[in-house]
Every structure is written in C-alpha cells, then in structure tokens.
N, C-alpha and C positions, 0 to 999 in steps of 0.2 A: 160812081164810086160804090153806091150801095149794092149793085149787082155783083161786085167782086168780093164783098164781105163774106158771103157763105163759102167761097172758095178758100179764103184765108183761114177760116175756121177749120175746114177739112184738112188743109195742109198742116196746120198746127197739130191736129189730132194724129195725123199720120206720123209726124216727127216724134211725138210722145210714144206712139206704139212701137216705133223702131228703136228707141233709145236703149232698152234692155239688151237687144241683140247687139247693138253697137258696143255696149259695155262688155258683153260676153266675148265678142270678137277681139276686143282689146286685151283680153286676158285678165282683167280686173275682176275680183270676186268680193262680195260683201264680207265685211269682218264678222266673225262669229265669236261671241263671248264664251270662253271656256270656263266651266265650273272649276273654281280653285279649291285646293285642299288645305285644311288645317289638320295636322297630325298631332294628337295629344299623346305624348310619349311619357308614360309614368308607371306608377305602381298601383296598389289597391285603391288609393285615393282617387286616381283617375279611372280605374276600371269600374269603380262603384261597388266595392265589396259588400255583399249581403243584400243588395238591392237589384231590382230589374234594371236592365241596361238603360231604359228610358229615363231613369231617375238619377243616373250619374251626371256629373256636371258637364261633360262634353255634349250630352244630349240636350241638356238645358240651354247650353250655349247655342246649339243648332236652332232651338225654338226662337231664341232672340234674333238670330240671323234671318230666319225665315220671316219673322214678323217685320223685320226691317227691309225685306225685299232684296237682300244681298245675295250674290251668286257665290256662296262659299259652302263647302261640304265638310262637316266635322267627322273625323275618323278617330275612334277610340282605340289607341294602341297601348292601353294600360295592362299590366300584368301584376297580379297580387304577389307580394313578397319580393318584388324586384329591388335589387340594389343598383348603384351606379355601375358596378362592374358587370352585373348581369345585363343591364341595359346596353352597355357598350358591346357586349357579345352578340346581342340580337339586333343591333341597329341596322346592319347591312341588309338583313332580311326584310325589315320594315321598309327601308328606303327603296328597295328593289320592287316592292309591291305598290307603293303609293308615292307619287311625286309630291313632296310638301311645298306649298307656297308659303305657309306659316307653320312653324314647328314649335309646339309648346312643350317645353322640357320640364317635367315635374318628377324629379328623382332625388333621393338623398335621405328620405325619412327612415328607411330601413337601415341605411348606413349608421344613422344616429342611434337607432335602437340597439345595434350590434356593437357600438363603440368603435367602428372603423375609423382609423386615423383621418383627421380632417384633410391632411395633405393628399391622401389617396382619393378621397371623395372629390376634392377639387380637381385633381388631375383627370379623373374619369369624366367629370362634367365637361372639362375643357376638350377632351378627346372627342366626346360626342358632338359638341358644337363644331369642332374643326372638321369632323367627318361629314356632317350635314352640309357645311359650307363648301367642302371640297367637291361633293357630288352634285349639289344644287346651289351654286354661288348666289343665285338671286333669292333664295329662301330667307325669310325673316325668322330668326329664332327668338322666342319669348321665354325667359327664364322665370320659374316659379320658386319662390323662397319658402323655407321651412324654419321653424324655431325649435329649440331644445331647452329644457326638457318637454317632451310631449306628456300627455296624460298617461303616466306609467303605472297607474294603480294596478292593472292586471300583471305587470311585468316586474314590479319591484322598484325601489327608489334608485335614482342615479345621482351620486354626490359630486360628480366632477364638474365643478362650476366653471373652471377654465375651459374645459371641453365644450360646455354649453355655449359659452361666449364665442369661441372660435367657430363652432358649428354654425351658429346664427349668422356670423359675419361672412362666412365663405360665399354665400349666395350673392350678397351684394357685391363682393369683390369680383366674382366671376362676371356678373352683369356689367359692372363698370369697366372691367378690362376689355370686354367685347362690345361695349356700347349697345347692350341689349335692352329692350323693354322688359320691365321687371315687376312681377307681382311680389310684394315684400313678404307676405305670409298667407299661404293658401287657406289656412283654417282660422283666419281672423274673424272673431265674433262667433266662432263655433266651438273651438277647443275649450274644454272645461265646463260646458253646459250640457248636463245630462239629457235635457229635453231635445237637444239637437243632434244627439249621437246614438248609435246602436248600443245595446247593453255592454259591449266590450269597452265602450268609452274611448275607443281609438279611431273609429270610423263614423263619418256623418250619417245620419238617417236622411229621409227624403227632405224634411224641412231644413236640415243642416246643409244639404247640397244646394238648396236654392240660394243660401247665403254664399257658399263657396263659388257658385256660378257667377254671382254678382261681383265677388272679389276679383275673379279672373276677367270678367267682361269689362270692368272699369279700365283695365290696361289693354285688353285685346281689341275692343271696339275701335279706338283711334288707329290702331295698327291696320285693321281691315279697311277702314275708310280712307286712309292715306295711301293705301297700296295702289299703284298705277293700274289702269284698265288693262286687263289681260285679254287681248284680242288675237285671234289667229285667222288667217285667210282660209276660206273654204277650200278643201281639197289638198291642204298642206299637212 
C-alpha cells in the first residue's frame, strides 16, 4: 500500500492543476465586484462652496468609506446656486454620465432663500426622484432635509413663519411618501455657529463640513452596508 501512496499524491496534484481549465471550459467566470457609485446631487452645500474639493462633505464621506474598506465611489455633482428646478433640468446629463447605485439628493435651500412656493419645490423633488428610479430602478435615493429660516443675516430677515413651517415639513413628507432614508437637517450642529461657517455665515467651513459629513454618514452608512453585493461576471 505504501508504494501506491506517492502515485495518489501525484494524481491529486494533477487534478488540482487541471481544475481551472475545467472551469474555463464550462464557461463559468469568477465574479468581479464592481465599484459602486454614490452620486451627491445638490447645490453649493454639496459642491463645497469656498473650499477645496477635498474639504466638501462628499470627499469626507469618501474618506470614511475608504477607511471602512468598502467598494463605493463618491461623485460630487453639486452646483452652487442650484434650485430644485435647475437640478431637474440638468438631471438627465448627470445620470447619463454616472450610473448611481445610491443617489443623495440635497436640493431646496436656494428655493427657500428665493421664496419659491413649497408646492413647486415638492413637485420638483418628486420629479427628480421619479426620474432616478425610472432610469435606474435599483438605485437607492437618500433625501437630505433642510430647515428655514437659514442664517439670513447677509440676505435680510424673512418673516413668513407659515412658509418656514411648510418648508421644513416638505422634506419629511417627500421622504415618507417615497420611503426614503432621510437626513433630517444637513446643517444640524453647524447653522448659527460662526466658528463653523465661512464669513458669509451661509456655508460651512472645513470644521463645519466635518460635522455635516457625520450628519450624512449616520444615515448613509447603514444604506451602504445593507446594499446587496454587486457582482458581475468577468467578460459581461
């Protein structure tokens, strides 16, 4: 029996050496994990107005993702001065360039500053959400809320208390209607604190953005971790 043992070892080694070829002939290919995209679609608060791109909150989110060893890529699609109407107009161009697996929608602040009717803002947000889901049905939309009044020192006072209440409520209503993960208030802990804002008191500084990133991350991290593995077959 002992003299057959070396032959058994050699036979086993030959079988192992042939197994990759057998798998190749069967047509099976190993799964490849695709880097998934998070598109941050917003205004100057997303773009990082007045700061280098690496200090805007999407870049800080990317740092958190990289530290966690997760296969997600953050794409900053913020445009300063953007309203919900403007976002709706440029949405198709953004979606055609990048396929979003997660779409973080941060728009509405400039609607509030301009006194745009709440119903119009609500409709525009809904149309953006509908278009994302129409083009990419599997994409997860995360809605970011805003409150009013903002720090309007540079712009003058806003006395429409009813408008302020309705404006704040619209984001929660849209999130609930669409069953979306929801960041209640992007600037929580930052608004009204001069040491965390640029001199205009309307945009966070680098320290403020670290808090903003944490506000978003608390909602976004569970979304990313619960997302199903995104595997594609090699050659497909």
